[in-house]
N, C-alpha and C positions, 0 to 999 in steps of 0.2 A: 306789397309795393309800398303800402301806405304808412306801415312800420318803418321802413325806410328811408321814406322821406323825413319824416318826423325825427329819427335819429341822426340823419345828416344836419339837419338843422339845428338840432341840440349842439352837435359837434361842434358846429360851424360857428355856435355863438347866435345864431337866428338870422336874420337878414341874409336874403341871397336871391339872384334874380330866379325868373323862369329858366330862363337861357343858361343859367352856370345848373342849375340843380339838373335838368334834361341831359346836360354835358357829364356830370359826373356819374349821374344813375346810368347813362345810354338810355336814355328814353326819349322820343318824340316831342316835342313841347307841345303839339296839338292833344296829346294823349297826358301828358302832365297836369293842364289846366283844370279837367275834371275831377282829377283826384286832389288838386289843392283847395278846389272849389268845397269837395266832401268833406274835407278836414278842416276847412273854414268853419261851414254850416254846423259840425259836430263840436265846435269849440277847441278842437286841437292846436290849430295856428290862427295869428292873425295876420290881415292881410295888410301893408303898409303900401299905401301910394308913396313914391318919391317924386319929390318936386322935378319937372321938365330942368335938362341940364344946359339945351341947346335949343334955340329958335323956337321957344313957349308963345 
């Protein structure tokens, strides 16, 4: 599953939301978060904080 996440991000050119990734891979976002954290710790992905769009 970890390689599927990395491949998906590569195919999409990087930035995707957790919700978008979970929908595309048909996995609950609560299960996806720990996998993304692991990939970030291993240096496979970089977490990007996007600026708030509304009501910040």
